[in-house]
C-alpha positions as CSV (number, residue, x, y, z in Angstrom):
1,X,12.8,39.1,152.6
2,X,16.5,38.4,153.4
3,X,18.5,35.4,154.7
4,X,18.1,37.1,158.2
5,X,14.5,38.6,158.0
6,X,12.1,36.7,157.4
7,X,8.7,39.1,157.8
8,X,5.9,37.6,158.0
9,X,2.7,39.6,159.2
10,X,-0.4,40.1,158.6
11,X,-0.3,37.2,155.6
12,X,-3.0,34.8,156.9
13,X,-1.2,32.1,157.3
14,X,-2.5,29.1,160.2
15,X,0.3,26.5,159.8
16,X,3.5,26.3,159.7
17,X,4.8,22.4,158.4
18,X,7.9,21.8,161.7
19,X,10.5,21.5,158.6
20,X,10.0,25.4,157.1
21,X,12.4,27.0,158.8
22,X,15.1,23.8,159.7
23,X,17.5,25.2,157.1
24,X,17.6,29.0,157.6
25,X,20.0,28.9,160.9
26,X,21.3,32.8,159.4
27,X,17.7,33.9,160.8
28,X,18.0,36.5,163.4
29,X,14.4,38.1,162.5
30,X,11.1,36.5,162.8
31,X,8.1,37.8,162.3
32,X,5.0,36.0,162.5
33,X,2.5,38.9,163.7
34,X,-1.5,38.9,163.2
35,X,-1.6,35.9,161.2
36,X,-3.9,32.8,162.3
37,X,-1.7,30.7,164.0
38,X,-3.7,28.9,166.6
39,X,-1.7,26.3,167.5
40,X,2.8,25.7,166.5
41,X,4.5,22.5,166.6
42,X,7.7,22.3,169.0
43,X,9.7,21.5,166.3
44,X,8.6,24.4,163.7
45,X,11.7,26.8,165.9
46,X,14.3,23.7,165.4
47,X,17.8,25.0,163.9
48,X,17.5,28.4,164.3
49,X,20.3,29.4,166.4
50,X,20.8,33.0,165.9
51,X,16.9,33.9,165.8
52,X,17.1,37.0,168.8
53,X,13.2,37.9,167.8
54,X,10.4,36.6,167.1
55,X,6.8,37.3,167.3
56,X,4.4,35.9,167.7
57,X,1.6,38.3,168.9
58,X,-1.7,38.8,167.0
59,X,-2.5,35.2,166.7
60,X,-4.8,33.0,168.7
61,X,-2.9,30.1,169.9
62,X,-4.1,29.2,172.9
63,X,-1.3,26.9,174.2
64,X,1.8,26.2,173.3
65,X,4.3,23.0,174.7
66,X,7.2,23.8,176.5
67,X,9.7,22.1,173.6
68,X,8.7,24.7,171.0
69,X,11.1,27.1,172.5
70,X,14.0,24.6,173.7
71,X,16.5,25.4,170.9
72,X,16.3,29.4,170.5
73,X,19.1,30.0,173.3
74,X,20.5,32.9,171.5
75,X,16.5,34.4,171.6
76,X,16.8,38.6,172.9
77,X,12.9,39.3,172.8
78,X,10.2,37.2,171.8
79,X,6.1,39.0,171.2
80,X,3.3,35.9,172.1
81,X,0.8,39.0,172.9
82,X,-2.4,39.6,171.5
83,X,-3.2,35.4,172.0
84,X,-5.8,33.6,173.5
85,X,-3.1,32.0,176.5
86,X,-4.9,31.3,179.8
87,X,-1.9,29.8,180.8
88,X,2.4,29.4,180.6
89,X,3.7,26.0,180.9
90,X,5.9,26.4,183.8
91,X,9.1,25.2,181.6
92,X,8.2,26.9,177.8
93,X,11.3,29.4,179.0
94,X,14.2,26.8,179.7
95,X,16.8,27.2,178.5
96,X,16.0,31.1,176.9
97,X,18.8,32.4,179.1
98,X,19.3,35.2,176.7
99,X,15.2,35.9,176.2
100,X,15.6,40.5,177.6
101,X,11.9,41.3,176.6
102,X,9.0,38.7,177.2
103,X,5.4,40.2,175.8
104,X,2.5,38.9,177.4
105,X,0.4,41.6,177.8
106,X,-3.7,40.8,176.1
107,X,-4.0,37.4,176.8
108,X,-6.3,35.5,179.3
109,X,-3.8,34.6,181.5
110,X,-4.8,33.6,185.6
111,X,-2.3,32.7,186.7
112,X,1.5,32.1,187.3
113,X,3.6,28.8,188.7
114,X,6.2,30.5,190.9
115,X,8.8,28.5,188.2
116,X,7.4,30.5,185.1
117,X,10.6,32.9,184.5
118,X,13.4,30.7,187.1
119,X,15.5,30.5,184.3
120,X,15.3,34.0,182.4
121,X,18.2,35.7,184.6
122,X,19.3,38.2,181.1
123,X,14.9,39.3,181.8
124,X,14.8,42.8,181.8
125,X,11.4,43.5,180.6
126,X,7.5,41.5,181.1
127,X,4.8,42.8,179.5
128,X,1.5,41.6,182.0
129,X,-0.5,43.3,180.4
130,X,-4.5,43.6,179.8
131,X,-4.3,39.9,181.2
132,X,-6.2,38.1,184.2
133,X,-3.9,37.7,187.0
134,X,-5.8,37.7,190.4
135,X,-2.7,36.8,192.6
136,X,1.0,36.5,191.7
137,X,3.4,33.7,193.6
138,X,5.3,35.6,196.2
139,X,8.6,34.5,194.4
140,X,7.7,34.3,191.1
141,X,10.4,37.7,190.7
142,X,13.3,36.1,192.9
143,X,16.0,35.0,190.0
144,X,14.7,37.5,187.9
145,X,17.6,39.9,189.0
146,X,17.9,42.6,186.2
147,X,14.7,43.0,185.4
148,X,14.3,47.2,184.8
149,X,11.1,47.6,184.1
150,X,7.2,45.4,185.2
151,X,4.0,46.0,183.9
152,X,0.8,44.9,184.4
153,X,-1.8,47.5,184.3
154,X,-5.2,45.8,182.7
155,X,-5.6,43.1,185.2
156,X,-7.7,42.1,188.6
157,X,-5.3,42.3,190.8
158,X,-4.5,45.7,189.9
159,X,-8.4,46.7,189.5
160,X,-7.6,48.8,193.2
161,X,-5.2,51.0,191.0
162,X,-4.5,53.3,194.0
163,X,-3.4,52.7,196.9
164,X,0.7,51.3,197.8
165,X,3.5,50.7,195.3
166,X,4.1,46.8,194.4
167,X,7.1,45.2,196.3
168,X,8.9,41.9,194.8
169,X,12.0,40.1,195.4
170,X,14.9,42.0,193.0
171,X,18.3,42.7,194.1
172,X,17.7,46.0,191.5
173,X,16.6,48.8,192.9
174,X,16.2,50.9,189.9
175,X,12.9,48.0,188.4
176,X,9.9,50.1,187.3
177,X,7.0,49.1,188.5
178,X,3.5,50.1,186.5
179,X,0.7,48.4,188.3
180,X,-0.1,50.2,191.8
181,X,-2.7,48.5,194.1
182,X,-4.4,48.9,197.1
183,X,-3.8,45.1,198.2
184,X,-1.3,42.9,196.8
185,X,-1.9,39.0,196.5
186,X,0.8,37.1,197.0
187,X,-0.2,33.0,197.2
188,X,2.8,29.8,197.7
């Protein structure tokens, strides 16, 4: 463990005091994966202005307060995979202007608000593999202008995996989509 890198993977951590990381302003990498976290206090990551990578995968997190990531303006990689999230508040990623990689795979997400990714202008990779998504709003990708990789397979929306390519609004035609489906259901 260094001043910039804290690997706390697989330590059976079930609670993090909100003041734990207060003075670690130089922390760049925080790995809290495969612990027993079911919730996170909204102030837990306050002050981590240099944090670039945050791994919370493999926990038991079922919901996240919209304020939780507010101060992580330099965060580039957020992994929330293998948790128990069933919905994502539309304001949870507000302020994550530097986020390039967002992994939400293997959760229980059933739907996403059209504004969920609205402020993620730097997002290049979006992983929604193995959730329970049936349909997506028509404008959900409108602000993801540099998205390069979008993974959606393993969702009910992809259950008919033969047929036409998924189409969505982005100006970057080089985006790779890993879900080919017969019918794609957008809602307003």
